[in-house]
PDB file of N, CA, C, O and CB in Angstrom:
ATOM      1  N   THR A   1       1.983  -6.119  -2.577  1.00  0.00           N
ATOM      2  CA  THR A   1       1.352  -7.404  -1.615  1.00  0.00           C
ATOM      3  C   THR A   1      -0.365  -7.904  -2.172  1.00  0.00           C
ATOM      4  O   THR A   1      -0.683  -8.677  -1.268  1.00  0.00           O
ATOM      5  CB  THR A   1       1.224  -6.696   0.333  1.00  0.00           C
ATOM      6  N   ASP A   2      -0.802  -7.885  -2.531  1.00  0.00           N
ATOM      7  CA  ASP A   2      -3.020  -8.547  -2.835  1.00  0.00           C
ATOM      8  C   ASP A   2      -3.340  -8.964  -2.125  1.00  0.00           C
ATOM      9  O   ASP A   2      -2.578  -9.426  -1.276  1.00  0.00           O
ATOM     10  CB  ASP A   2      -3.759  -9.670  -3.807  1.00  0.00           C
ATOM     11  N   LEU A   3      -4.373  -9.040  -2.054  1.00  0.00           N
ATOM     12  CA  LEU A   3      -4.764  -9.553  -1.128  1.00  0.00           C
ATOM     13  C   LEU A   3      -6.357  -9.812  -1.898  1.00  0.00           C
ATOM     14  O   LEU A   3      -6.945  -8.746  -2.084  1.00  0.00           O
ATOM     15  CB  LEU A   3      -4.494  -8.669   0.233  1.00  0.00           C
ATOM     16  N   TYR A   4      -7.130 -11.071  -2.367  1.00  0.00           N
ATOM     17  CA  TYR A   4      -8.457 -11.354  -2.943  1.00  0.00           C
ATOM     18  C   TYR A   4      -8.578 -11.938  -1.744  1.00  0.00           C
ATOM     19  O   TYR A   4      -7.987 -12.620  -0.908  1.00  0.00           O
ATOM     20  CB  TYR A   4      -8.753 -12.167  -4.351  1.00  0.00           C
ATOM     21  N   ILE A   5     -10.502 -10.895  -2.233  1.00  0.00           N
ATOM     22  CA  ILE A   5     -11.031 -12.050  -1.315  1.00  0.00           C
ATOM     23  C   ILE A   5     -12.590 -12.419  -1.921  1.00  0.00           C
ATOM     24  O   ILE A   5     -12.860 -11.519  -2.716  1.00  0.00           O
ATOM     25  CB  ILE A   5     -11.092 -11.487   0.471  1.00  0.00           C
ATOM     26  N   SER A   6     -13.202 -12.949  -1.881  1.00  0.00           N
ATOM     27  CA  SER A   6     -13.979 -14.100  -2.798  1.00  0.00           C
ATOM     28  C   SER A   6     -14.998 -14.204  -1.721  1.00  0.00           C
ATOM     29  O   SER A   6     -14.606 -14.752  -0.691  1.00  0.00           O
ATOM     30  CB  SER A   6     -13.092 -15.730  -3.265  1.00  0.00           C
ATOM     31  N   GLY A   7     -16.207 -13.795  -1.753  1.00  0.00           N
ATOM     32  CA  GLY A   7     -17.583 -14.012  -1.364  1.00  0.00           C
ATOM     33  C   GLY A   7     -18.810 -13.722  -1.219  1.00  0.00           C
ATOM     34  O   GLY A   7     -18.623 -12.522  -1.017  1.00  0.00           O
ATOM     35  N   SER A   8     -20.371 -13.880  -1.131  1.00  0.00           N
ATOM     36  CA  SER A   8     -21.241 -13.472  -1.015  1.00  0.00           C
ATOM     37  C   SER A   8     -20.903 -12.014  -0.694  1.00  0.00           C
ATOM     38  O   SER A   8     -20.146 -11.497   0.128  1.00  0.00           O
ATOM     39  CB  SER A   8     -21.897 -14.215  -0.303  1.00  0.00           C
ATOM     40  N   ARG A   9     -21.689 -11.556  -1.582  1.00  0.00           N
ATOM     41  CA  ARG A   9     -21.011  -9.586  -1.082  1.00  0.00           C
ATOM     42  C   ARG A   9     -22.692  -9.603  -0.017  1.00  0.00           C
ATOM     43  O   ARG A   9     -22.862  -8.583   0.650  1.00  0.00           O
ATOM     44  CB  ARG A   9     -20.945  -7.548  -3.297  1.00  0.00           C
ATOM     45  N   SER A  10     -23.657 -10.560   0.074  1.00  0.00           N
ATOM     46  CA  SER A  10     -24.563  -9.998   1.088  1.00  0.00           C
ATOM     47  C   SER A  10     -24.731 -10.530   2.449  1.00  0.00           C
ATOM     48  O   SER A  10     -25.760 -10.381   3.109  1.00  0.00           O
ATOM     49  CB  SER A  10     -25.747 -10.010   0.593  1.00  0.00           C
ATOM     50  N   LEU A  11     -23.088 -11.507   3.064  1.00  0.00           N
ATOM     51  CA  LEU A  11     -22.348 -11.656   4.425  1.00  0.00           C
ATOM     52  C   LEU A  11     -22.465 -10.751   5.018  1.00  0.00           C
ATOM     53  O   LEU A  11     -22.057  -9.726   4.470  1.00  0.00           O
ATOM     54  CB  LEU A  11     -21.094 -11.882   4.496  1.00  0.00           C
ATOM     55  N   PRO A  12     -22.890 -10.651   6.011  1.00  0.00           N
ATOM     56  CA  PRO A  12     -22.199  -9.660   7.183  1.00  0.00           C
ATOM     57  C   PRO A  12     -20.388  -9.495   7.552  1.00  0.00           C
ATOM     58  O   PRO A  12     -20.101  -8.657   8.406  1.00  0.00           O
ATOM     59  CB  PRO A  12     -22.885 -10.275   8.629  1.00  0.00           C
ATOM     60  N   ILE A  13     -19.789  -9.910   7.213  1.00  0.00           N
ATOM     61  CA  ILE A  13     -18.025  -9.978   6.945  1.00  0.00           C
ATOM     62  C   ILE A  13     -17.986  -8.878   5.282  1.00  0.00           C
ATOM     63  O   ILE A  13     -17.262  -7.942   4.941  1.00  0.00           O
ATOM     64  CB  ILE A  13     -17.282 -12.314   6.559  1.00  0.00           C
ATOM     65  N   MET A  14     -19.279  -9.679   4.527  1.00  0.00           N
ATOM     66  CA  MET A  14     -18.650  -9.054   2.862  1.00  0.00           C
ATOM     67  C   MET A  14     -18.237  -7.095   3.233  1.00  0.00           C
ATOM     68  O   MET A  14     -17.295  -6.366   3.543  1.00  0.00           O
ATOM     69  CB  MET A  14     -20.550  -9.222   1.147  1.00  0.00           C
ATOM     70  N   VAL A  15     -19.704  -7.052   2.920  1.00  0.00           N
ATOM     71  CA  VAL A  15     -20.037  -6.061   3.910  1.00  0.00           C
ATOM     72  C   VAL A  15     -19.194  -4.707   4.539  1.00  0.00           C
ATOM     73  O   VAL A  15     -18.712  -3.695   4.029  1.00  0.00           O
ATOM     74  CB  VAL A  15     -20.263  -6.838   4.882  1.00  0.00           C
ATOM     75  N   GLU A  16     -19.275  -5.189   5.771  1.00  0.00           N
ATOM     76  CA  GLU A  16     -18.383  -4.019   6.166  1.00  0.00           C
ATOM     77  C   GLU A  16     -16.990  -4.196   6.456  1.00  0.00           C
ATOM     78  O   GLU A  16     -16.418  -3.674   7.413  1.00  0.00           O
ATOM     79  CB  GLU A  16     -18.867  -3.429   7.275  1.00  0.00           C
ATOM     80  N   ILE A  17     -16.024  -5.567   4.897  1.00  0.00           N
ATOM     81  CA  ILE A  17     -15.176  -5.111   4.454  1.00  0.00           C
ATOM     82  C   ILE A  17     -15.036  -4.270   3.513  1.00  0.00           C
ATOM     83  O   ILE A  17     -13.956  -3.853   3.095  1.00  0.00           O
ATOM     84  CB  ILE A  17     -14.735  -5.735   4.333  1.00  0.00           C
ATOM     85  N   ALA A  18     -16.362  -3.900   3.031  1.00  0.00           N
ATOM     86  CA  ALA A  18     -15.934  -2.725   1.540  1.00  0.00           C
ATOM     87  C   ALA A  18     -16.906  -2.212   2.140  1.00  0.00           C
ATOM     88  O   ALA A  18     -17.981  -2.578   1.666  1.00  0.00           O
ATOM     89  CB  ALA A  18     -16.022  -3.030  -0.427  1.00  0.00           C
ATOM     90  N   ASP A  19     -17.009  -1.276   3.278  1.00  0.00           N
ATOM     91  CA  ASP A  19     -17.804  -0.262   4.073  1.00  0.00           C
ATOM     92  C   ASP A  19     -15.836   0.328   4.451  1.00  0.00           C
ATOM     93  O   ASP A  19     -15.216   1.340   4.127  1.00  0.00           O
ATOM     94  CB  ASP A  19     -19.270  -1.091   5.756  1.00  0.00           C
ATOM     95  N   TYR A  20     -15.477  -0.827   5.197  1.00  0.00           N
ATOM     96  CA  TYR A  20     -13.497  -0.539   5.575  1.00  0.00           C
ATOM     97  C   TYR A  20     -13.665   0.176   4.439  1.00  0.00           C
ATOM     98  O   TYR A  20     -14.430   1.110   4.197  1.00  0.00           O
ATOM     99  CB  TYR A  20     -11.933  -2.037   5.549  1.00  0.00           C
ATOM    100  N   ILE A  21     -12.273  -0.776   3.286  1.00  0.00           N
ATOM    101  CA  ILE A  21     -12.690  -0.270   2.447  1.00  0.00           C
ATOM    102  C   ILE A  21     -12.421   0.898   1.578  1.00  0.00           C
ATOM    103  O   ILE A  21     -11.380   1.392   1.143  1.00  0.00           O
ATOM    104  CB  ILE A  21     -13.387  -0.271   2.804  1.00  0.00           C
ATOM    105  N   ASP A  22     -14.149   1.299   1.412  1.00  0.00           N
ATOM    106  CA  ASP A  22     -14.888   2.038   1.376  1.00  0.00           C
ATOM    107  C   ASP A  22     -13.878   3.682   1.883  1.00  0.00           C
ATOM    108  O   ASP A  22     -13.062   4.541   1.548  1.00  0.00           O
ATOM    109  CB  ASP A  22     -16.106   1.372   2.224  1.00  0.00           C
ATOM    110  N   LEU A  23     -14.834   3.118   2.977  1.00  0.00           N
ATOM    111  CA  LEU A  23     -14.014   4.966   3.709  1.00  0.00           C
ATOM    112  C   LEU A  23     -12.227   4.723   3.806  1.00  0.00           C
ATOM    113  O   LEU A  23     -11.398   5.567   4.146  1.00  0.00           O
ATOM    114  CB  LEU A  23     -14.722   5.432   6.113  1.00  0.00           C
ATOM    115  N   ILE A  24     -12.025   3.545   3.463  1.00  0.00           N
ATOM    116  CA  ILE A  24     -10.836   3.550   3.962  1.00  0.00           C
ATOM    117  C   ILE A  24     -10.323   4.737   2.847  1.00  0.00           C
ATOM    118  O   ILE A  24      -9.695   5.765   3.103  1.00  0.00           O
ATOM    119  CB  ILE A  24     -10.089   1.989   4.026  1.00  0.00           C
ATOM    120  N   TRP A  25     -10.870   4.179   1.343  1.00  0.00           N
ATOM    121  CA  TRP A  25     -10.272   5.236   0.103  1.00  0.00           C
ATOM    122  C   TRP A  25     -10.614   6.451   0.027  1.00  0.00           C
ATOM    123  O   TRP A  25      -9.779   7.334  -0.173  1.00  0.00           O
ATOM    124  CB  TRP A  25     -10.579   4.905  -1.193  1.00  0.00           C
ATOM    125  N   HIS A  26     -12.189   6.744   0.208  1.00  0.00           N
ATOM    126  CA  HIS A  26     -12.816   7.908   0.202  1.00  0.00           C
ATOM    127  C   HIS A  26     -11.951   8.830   1.488  1.00  0.00           C
ATOM    128  O   HIS A  26     -11.658  10.004   1.262  1.00  0.00           O
ATOM    129  CB  HIS A  26     -14.515   7.603   0.426  1.00  0.00           C
ATOM    130  N   ASN A  27     -11.617   8.229   2.723  1.00  0.00           N
ATOM    131  CA  ASN A  27     -10.864   8.730   3.435  1.00  0.00           C
ATOM    132  C   ASN A  27     -12.184   9.759   3.560  1.00  0.00           C
ATOM    133  O   ASN A  27     -12.028  10.867   3.047  1.00  0.00           O
ATOM    134  CB  ASN A  27      -9.333   9.061   2.935  1.00  0.00           C
ATOM    135  N   ARG A  28     -13.398   9.493   4.166  1.00  0.00           N
ATOM    136  CA  ARG A  28     -15.110   9.609   5.032  1.00  0.00           C
ATOM    137  C   ARG A  28     -14.366  10.207   6.183  1.00  0.00           C
ATOM    138  O   ARG A  28     -14.606  11.304   6.688  1.00  0.00           O
ATOM    139  CB  ARG A  28     -16.261   7.828   5.549  1.00  0.00           C
ATOM    140  N   ASP A  29     -13.774   9.670   6.410  1.00  0.00           N
ATOM    141  CA  ASP A  29     -13.637   9.503   8.644  1.00  0.00           C
ATOM    142  C   ASP A  29     -12.205  11.216   8.394  1.00  0.00           C
ATOM    143  O   ASP A  29     -12.117  11.899   9.414  1.00  0.00           O
ATOM    144  CB  ASP A  29     -12.126   6.597   9.773  1.00  0.00           C
ATOM    145  N   GLY A  30     -11.523  11.581   7.465  1.00  0.00           N
ATOM    146  CA  GLY A  30     -10.663  12.517   7.693  1.00  0.00           C
ATOM    147  C   GLY A  30      -9.288  11.992   8.513  1.00  0.00           C
ATOM    148  O   GLY A  30      -8.385  12.781   8.793  1.00  0.00           O
ATOM    149  N   HIS A  31      -9.238  10.552   8.863  1.00  0.00           N
ATOM    150  CA  HIS A  31      -8.237  10.697   9.315  1.00  0.00           C
ATOM    151  C   HIS A  31      -6.302  10.456   8.518  1.00  0.00           C
ATOM    152  O   HIS A  31      -6.140   9.764   7.514  1.00  0.00           O
ATOM    153  CB  HIS A  31      -8.710   9.937  10.306  1.00  0.00           C
ATOM    154  N   CYS A  32      -5.562  10.900   8.961  1.00  0.00           N
ATOM    155  CA  CYS A  32      -4.872  10.215   8.107  1.00  0.00           C
ATOM    156  C   CYS A  32      -3.503   9.624   8.943  1.00  0.00           C
ATOM    157  O   CYS A  32      -2.781   9.725   9.935  1.00  0.00           O
ATOM    158  CB  CYS A  32      -4.592  11.163   6.860  1.00  0.00           C
ATOM    159  N   TYR A  33      -3.980   8.447   6.808  1.00  0.00           N
ATOM    160  CA  TYR A  33      -4.021   6.986   7.078  1.00  0.00           C
ATOM    161  C   TYR A  33      -2.326   6.828   6.575  1.00  0.00           C
ATOM    162  O   TYR A  33      -1.679   5.784   6.488  1.00  0.00           O
ATOM    163  CB  TYR A  33      -5.414   5.986   6.058  1.00  0.00           C
ATOM    164  N   THR A  34      -1.944   8.029   6.328  1.00  0.00           N
ATOM    165  CA  THR A  34      -0.269   7.674   5.540  1.00  0.00           C
ATOM    166  C   THR A  34       0.580   9.231   6.099  1.00  0.00           C
ATOM    167  O   THR A  34       0.164  10.034   6.935  1.00  0.00           O
ATOM    168  CB  THR A  34      -0.376   7.566   3.094  1.00  0.00           C
ATOM    169  N   VAL A  35       1.833   9.279   5.328  1.00  0.00           N
ATOM    170  CA  VAL A  35       2.844   9.943   5.672  1.00  0.00           C
ATOM    171  C   VAL A  35       3.834  11.147   5.040  1.00  0.00           C
ATOM    172  O   VAL A  35       4.318  11.108   3.908  1.00  0.00           O
ATOM    173  CB  VAL A  35       3.369   9.099   5.882  1.00  0.00           C
ATOM    174  N   ASN A  36       4.007  12.105   5.911  1.00  0.00           N
ATOM    175  CA  ASN A  36       4.834  11.878   3.835  1.00  0.00           C
ATOM    176  C   ASN A  36       6.146  11.687   3.626  1.00  0.00           C
ATOM    177  O   ASN A  36       6.434  10.638   4.202  1.00  0.00           O
ATOM    178  CB  ASN A  36       4.798  13.337   2.688  1.00  0.00           C
ATOM    179  N   TYR A  37       7.118  12.156   3.094  1.00  0.00           N
ATOM    180  CA  TYR A  37       7.674  10.782   2.056  1.00  0.00           C
ATOM    181  C   TYR A  37       8.901  11.254   3.714  1.00  0.00           C
ATOM    182  O   TYR A  37       9.353  10.678   4.703  1.00  0.00           O
ATOM    183  CB  TYR A  37       8.368  11.026  -0.565  1.00  0.00           C
ATOM    184  N   GLU A  38       8.929  12.282   3.239  1.00  0.00           N
ATOM    185  CA  GLU A  38      10.080  12.953   4.624  1.00  0.00           C
ATOM    186  C   GLU A  38      10.647  12.288   5.244  1.00  0.00           C
ATOM    187  O   GLU A  38      11.868  12.288   5.091  1.00  0.00           O
ATOM    188  CB  GLU A  38       9.648  13.653   5.743  1.00  0.00           C
ATOM    189  N   LEU A  39      10.060  11.426   6.212  1.00  0.00           N
ATOM    190  CA  LEU A  39       9.529  11.592   7.066  1.00  0.00           C
ATOM    191  C   LEU A  39      10.662  10.012   7.521  1.00  0.00           C
ATOM    192  O   LEU A  39      11.531   9.871   8.382  1.00  0.00           O
ATOM    193  CB  LEU A  39       7.784  11.835   6.926  1.00  0.00           C
ATOM    194  N   TYR A  40      10.180   9.199   6.616  1.00  0.00           N
ATOM    195  CA  TYR A  40      10.834   7.591   6.398  1.00  0.00           C
ATOM    196  C   TYR A  40      12.090   8.083   4.878  1.00  0.00           C
ATOM    197  O   TYR A  40      12.157   7.140   4.089  1.00  0.00           O
ATOM    198  CB  TYR A  40       9.038   5.992   5.731  1.00  0.00           C
ATOM    199  N   ALA A  41      12.850   9.130   4.508  1.00  0.00           N
ATOM    200  CA  ALA A  41      13.086   9.312   3.479  1.00  0.00           C
ATOM    201  C   ALA A  41      14.191   8.004   3.552  1.00  0.00           C
ATOM    202  O   ALA A  41      14.118   7.196   4.478  1.00  0.00           O
ATOM    203  CB  ALA A  41      13.400  10.795   3.153  1.00  0.00           C
ATOM    204  N   GLU A  42      15.150   7.893   2.548  1.00  0.00           N
ATOM    205  CA  GLU A  42      16.552   6.428   2.464  1.00  0.00           C
ATOM    206  C   GLU A  42      17.139   7.877   1.825  1.00  0.00           C
ATOM    207  O   GLU A  42      16.388   8.240   0.920  1.00  0.00           O
ATOM    208  CB  GLU A  42      16.414   4.319   1.078  1.00  0.00           C
ATOM    209  N   LYS A  43      17.937   8.539   1.973  1.00  0.00           N
ATOM    210  CA  LYS A  43      18.539   9.842   1.374  1.00  0.00           C
ATOM    211  C   LYS A  43      20.727   8.884   1.248  1.00  0.00           C
ATOM    212  O   LYS A  43      21.757   9.208   0.656  1.00  0.00           O
ATOM    213  CB  LYS A  43      18.129  11.820   3.100  1.00  0.00           C
ATOM    214  N   SER A  44      20.282   7.574   2.312  1.00  0.00           N
ATOM    215  CA  SER A  44      21.428   6.782   1.311  1.00  0.00           C
ATOM    216  C   SER A  44      22.413   6.541   0.196  1.00  0.00           C
ATOM    217  O   SER A  44      22.271   5.346  -0.067  1.00  0.00           O
ATOM    218  CB  SER A  44      21.173   6.293   1.053  1.00  0.00           C
ATOM    219  N   LEU A  45      23.532   7.150  -0.768  1.00  0.00           N
ATOM    220  CA  LEU A  45      24.065   6.298  -1.740  1.00  0.00           C
ATOM    221  C   LEU A  45      23.824   5.262  -1.859  1.00  0.00           C
ATOM    222  O   LEU A  45      23.033   4.852  -2.709  1.00  0.00           O
ATOM    223  CB  LEU A  45      25.025   6.200  -1.786  1.00  0.00           C
ATOM    224  N   TRP A  46      24.648   4.295  -0.759  1.00  0.00           N
ATOM    225  CA  TRP A  46      24.639   3.013  -1.381  1.00  0.00           C
ATOM    226  C   TRP A  46      23.538   2.225  -1.619  1.00  0.00           C
ATOM    227  O   TRP A  46      23.381   1.202  -2.285  1.00  0.00           O
ATOM    228  CB  TRP A  46      25.337   2.312  -0.787  1.00  0.00           C
ATOM    229  N   LYS A  47      22.598   3.091  -0.756  1.00  0.00           N
ATOM    230  CA  LYS A  47      20.841   2.567  -1.214  1.00  0.00           C
ATOM    231  C   LYS A  47      20.788   2.638  -2.421  1.00  0.00           C
ATOM    232  O   LYS A  47      20.381   1.716  -3.129  1.00  0.00           O
ATOM    233  CB  LYS A  47      19.484   3.454  -0.734  1.00  0.00           C
ATOM    234  N   THR A  48      21.409   4.345  -3.072  1.00  0.00           N
ATOM    235  CA  THR A  48      20.487   4.469  -4.653  1.00  0.00           C
ATOM    236  C   THR A  48      21.372   2.906  -5.487  1.00  0.00           C
ATOM    237  O   THR A  48      21.305   1.935  -6.240  1.00  0.00           O
ATOM    238  CB  THR A  48      20.984   6.648  -5.875  1.00  0.00           C
ATOM    239  N   TRP A  49      21.989   3.571  -4.756  1.00  0.00           N
ATOM    240  CA  TRP A  49      22.938   2.652  -6.368  1.00  0.00           C
ATOM    241  C   TRP A  49      22.357   1.874  -5.876  1.00  0.00           C
ATOM    242  O   TRP A  49      21.159   2.158  -5.906  1.00  0.00           O
ATOM    243  CB  TRP A  49      24.785   2.276  -6.807  1.00  0.00           C
ATOM    244  N   GLN A  50      22.701   0.343  -5.067  1.00  0.00           N
ATOM    245  CA  GLN A  50      21.942  -0.112  -4.330  1.00  0.00           C
ATOM    246  C   GLN A  50      19.862  -1.603  -5.478  1.00  0.00           C
ATOM    247  O   GLN A  50      19.408  -2.716  -5.744  1.00  0.00           O
ATOM    248  CB  GLN A  50      21.691   1.835  -3.399  1.00  0.00           C
ATOM    249  N   TYR A  51      19.690   0.009  -5.541  1.00  0.00           N
ATOM    250  CA  TYR A  51      18.210   0.340  -6.623  1.00  0.00           C
ATOM    251  C   TYR A  51      18.267  -0.346  -7.939  1.00  0.00           C
ATOM    252  O   TYR A  51      17.608  -1.290  -8.374  1.00  0.00           O
ATOM    253  CB  TYR A  51      18.026   2.070  -7.107  1.00  0.00           C
ATOM    254  N   ARG A  52      19.581   0.633  -8.667  1.00  0.00           N
ATOM    255  CA  ARG A  52      19.506   1.250  -9.285  1.00  0.00           C
ATOM    256  C   ARG A  52      20.430  -0.366 -10.464  1.00  0.00           C
ATOM    257  O   ARG A  52      20.220  -0.712 -11.627  1.00  0.00           O
ATOM    258  CB  ARG A  52      19.970   2.858  -8.735  1.00  0.00           C
ATOM    259  N   LEU A  53      21.537  -0.987  -9.243  1.00  0.00           N
ATOM    260  CA  LEU A  53      21.905  -1.691  -9.628  1.00  0.00           C
ATOM    261  C   LEU A  53      20.545  -3.217 -10.011  1.00  0.00           C
ATOM    262  O   LEU A  53      20.451  -4.019 -10.940  1.00  0.00           O
ATOM    263  CB  LEU A  53      23.035  -1.652  -8.754  1.00  0.00           C
ATOM    264  N   GLN A  54      19.818  -3.005  -8.886  1.00  0.00           N
ATOM    265  CA  GLN A  54      18.861  -4.185  -8.547  1.00  0.00           C
ATOM    266  C   GLN A  54      18.131  -4.638 -10.409  1.00  0.00           C
ATOM    267  O   GLN A  54      18.205  -5.498 -11.287  1.00  0.00           O
ATOM    268  CB  GLN A  54      17.341  -3.427  -7.098  1.00  0.00           C
ATOM    269  N   GLU A  55      17.408  -3.214 -10.048  1.00  0.00           N
ATOM    270  CA  GLU A  55      16.602  -2.631 -11.415  1.00  0.00           C
ATOM    271  C   GLU A  55      17.433  -3.002 -12.922  1.00  0.00           C
ATOM    272  O   GLU A  55      16.822  -3.693 -13.737  1.00  0.00           O
ATOM    273  CB  GLU A  55      16.501  -0.729 -11.268  1.00  0.00           C
ATOM    274  N   SER A  56      18.840  -2.518 -13.254  1.00  0.00           N
ATOM    275  CA  SER A  56      18.891  -2.946 -14.068  1.00  0.00           C
ATOM    276  C   SER A  56      19.318  -4.281 -14.261  1.00  0.00           C
ATOM    277  O   SER A  56      19.569  -4.781 -15.358  1.00  0.00           O
ATOM    278  CB  SER A  56      19.274  -2.270 -14.494  1.00  0.00           C
ATOM    279  N   LEU A  57      19.372  -4.685 -13.472  1.00  0.00           N
ATOM    280  CA  LEU A  57      19.702  -6.704 -13.479  1.00  0.00           C
ATOM    281  C   LEU A  57      17.818  -7.244 -13.814  1.00  0.00           C
ATOM    282  O   LEU A  57      17.404  -8.282 -14.331  1.00  0.00           O
ATOM    283  CB  LEU A  57      20.517  -7.631 -10.982  1.00  0.00           C
ATOM    284  N   GLY A  58      17.149  -6.209 -13.340  1.00  0.00           N
ATOM    285  CA  GLY A  58      15.792  -6.982 -13.701  1.00  0.00           C
ATOM    286  C   GLY A  58      15.795  -7.321 -12.305  1.00  0.00           C
ATOM    287  O   GLY A  58      14.794  -8.037 -12.313  1.00  0.00           O
ATOM    288  N   LEU A  59      16.242  -7.334 -10.940  1.00  0.00           N
ATOM    289  CA  LEU A  59      16.191  -8.445  -9.887  1.00  0.00           C
ATOM    290  C   LEU A  59      14.778  -7.323  -8.507  1.00  0.00           C
ATOM    291  O   LEU A  59      14.064  -7.705  -7.580  1.00  0.00           O
ATOM    292  CB  LEU A  59      18.508  -8.855  -9.087  1.00  0.00           C
ATOM    293  N   CYS A  60      14.975  -6.274  -8.990  1.00  0.00           N
ATOM    294  CA  CYS A  60      14.048  -5.255  -8.030  1.00  0.00           C
ATOM    295  C   CYS A  60      12.398  -6.355  -8.016  1.00  0.00           C
ATOM    296  O   CYS A  60      11.770  -7.193  -8.663  1.00  0.00           O
ATOM    297  CB  CYS A  60      13.789  -3.165  -9.066  1.00  0.00           C
ATOM    298  N   THR A  61      12.394  -5.352  -6.456  1.00  0.00           N
ATOM    299  CA  THR A  61      10.313  -6.324  -6.852  1.00  0.00           C
ATOM    300  C   THR A  61       9.835  -4.600  -5.913  1.00  0.00           C
ATOM    301  O   THR A  61       9.204  -4.689  -4.860  1.00  0.00           O
ATOM    302  CB  THR A  61       9.524  -9.056  -5.223  1.00  0.00           C
ATOM    303  N   PHE A  62      10.120  -3.587  -6.312  1.00  0.00           N
ATOM    304  CA  PHE A  62       9.204  -2.639  -5.849  1.00  0.00           C
ATOM    305  C   PHE A  62       9.936  -1.165  -7.021  1.00  0.00           C
ATOM    306  O   PHE A  62       9.436  -0.041  -6.984  1.00  0.00           O
ATOM    307  CB  PHE A  62       9.333  -2.470  -3.760  1.00  0.00           C
TER     308      PHE A  62
END
């Protein structure tokens, strides 16, 4: 999903949004915003074949 935000860069809310995105992008506060893949990894053979079928038919959205 994409999000487009438009507005004057001098508006306080736009400055706040830009600062927040910069904080997350560069991990300036050192917090962990993601988890290891293994925590939510799907090991289902059915889901693997479902993905492959959808991908081959052009129905995949990921």
